[in-house]
C-alpha positions in Angstrom: -8.0 25.4 4.4 -6.1 23.0 6.7 -8.1 20.7 8.9 -7.2 19.5 12.4 -5.7 16.0 12.5 -6.0 15.2 16.2 -7.7 12.0 17.1 -11.2 13.2 16.0 -9.9 14.4 12.6 -7.5 11.6 11.8 -10.4 9.6 10.3 -11.2 12.5 8.0 -7.6 12.6 6.7 -7.4 8.8 6.5 -10.4 8.8 4.2 -9.2 11.8 2.2 -5.8 10.2 1.6 -7.0 6.6 1.4 -4.7 5.6 4.1 -5.4 3.8 7.4 -5.3 6.0 10.5 -2.5 3.8 11.8 -0.4 4.7 8.8 -0.8 8.5 9.3 0.1 8.1 13.0 3.1 6.0 12.0 4.3 8.6 9.5 3.9 11.3 12.1 5.8 9.2 14.7 8.6 8.7 12.2 8.8 12.5 11.8 7.9 12.5 8.1 6.0 15.8 8.6 8.8 17.9 10.1 7.0 21.2 9.9 3.5 20.1 10.7 1.6 22.8 12.6 0.3 21.8 16.0 -2.2 23.8 18.0 -2.4 22.7 21.7 -0.8 19.4 20.6 -3.4 18.8 17.9 -1.9 18.1 14.4 -3.1 20.3 11.5 -2.8 18.8 8.1 -2.4 21.4 5.3 -1.5 21.3 1.6 2.2 20.8 2.5 1.4 17.6 4.5 -0.9 16.3 1.7 1.9 16.8 -0.8 4.3 15.1 1.6 1.9 12.1 1.8 1.8 11.9 -2.0 5.6 11.9 -2.1 5.9 9.4 0.8 3.5 7.0 -0.9 5.3 7.3 -4.2 8.7 6.6 -2.6 7.2 3.6 -0.7 5.7 2.2 -3.9 9.2 2.6 -5.5 10.6 0.4 -2.8 12.2 3.0 -0.5 12.4 2.3 3.2 11.0 4.7 5.8 14.5 5.7 7.1 15.4 6.8 3.6 12.2 8.7 3.2 12.9 10.4 6.5 16.3 11.4 5.2 14.6 13.0 2.2 12.2 14.9 4.4 15.2 16.1 6.5 16.9 17.3 3.3 13.7 19.3 2.5 13.9 21.0 5.9 17.6 21.8 5.3 16.8 23.8 2.2 18.2 24.4 -1.2 21.7 23.2 -0.4 20.3 19.6 -0.5 18.8 19.9 -4.0 21.6 17.7 -5.5 21.0 14.9 -2.9 17.2 15.1 -3.5 17.6 14.9 -7.2 20.0 12.0 -7.0 17.5 10.2 -4.7 14.7 10.6 -7.3 17.0 9.6 -10.2 18.0 6.4 -8.3 14.4 5.5 -7.6 13.4 6.3 -11.2 16.2 4.0 -12.4 15.0 1.3 -10.0 11.4 1.6 -11.3 12.5 1.6 -14.9 14.4 -1.7 -14.4 11.3 -3.2 -12.6 9.1 -2.0 -15.5 11.4 -3.6 -18.0 11.3 -6.9 -16.1 7.5 -6.7 -15.8 7.2 -6.0 -19.5 9.2 -9.2 -20.2 7.0 -11.1 -17.9 3.9 -9.6 -19.6 5.3 -10.6 -23.0 5.8 -14.2 -21.8 2.2 -14.3 -20.7 1.0 -12.8 -24.0 3.0 -15.4 -25.9 1.7 -18.3 -23.8 -1.9 -17.2 -24.1 -1.5 -17.1 -27.9 0.4 -20.4 -27.9 -2.3 -22.2 -26.0 -5.1 -20.6 -27.9 -3.5 -22.0 -31.1 -2.9 -25.4 -29.4 -6.6 -25.6 -28.5 -7.7 -24.7 -32.0 -5.2 -27.2 -33.5 -5.8 -29.9 -30.9 -2.0 -30.3 -30.5 1.3 -28.3 -30.2 2.9 -29.9 -33.3 2.4 -27.0 -35.7 3.4 -24.4 -33.0 6.7 -26.2 -32.3 7.7 -25.7 -35.9 7.1 -21.9 -35.6 9.4 -21.4 -32.7 11.7 -19.4 -32.5 11.6 -17.4 -35.7 8.5 -18.1 -37.7 5.9 -16.7 -35.3 3.4 -14.0 -36.3 5.0 -10.6 -36.1 3.4 -9.3 -32.8 3.8 -12.7 -31.1 7.4 -12.9 -32.4 8.2 -9.6 -30.7 6.6 -10.7 -27.4 8.5 -14.0 -27.6 11.8 -12.4 -28.3 11.4 -9.8 -25.4 10.3 -12.6 -23.0 13.4 -14.7 -23.9 16.0 -11.9 -23.7 
């Protein structure tokens, strides 16, 4: 059942969505809830707005700007004729996130390698033995991390 989201109810939705009240107001001001029901000027959040919040937060985390998110919401209002644009938008964001994940995995592999490296250096009391293992005589799992980190 939808709840009112006027001033007294904004804290309820803020808690439910784990977003500051100011963020909900900002999204509304940016017209990211194009079909939100209003009764006597009071906003009513329903399942559609909750799903919109999930999508907005996803797109924001994927690096999309509010103006582009607003364009997506406008396409939703326009209807099925905009399915190709919406799909392209999500494919582009997915591609962007996959590239970021790849970079983050390389960074994580460098951290794994360095943790292992210094763990061994501490045990050995020096880096002498380790220097003889680099680049192609490292233990298998560490070798893969090293190679990925140095691509």
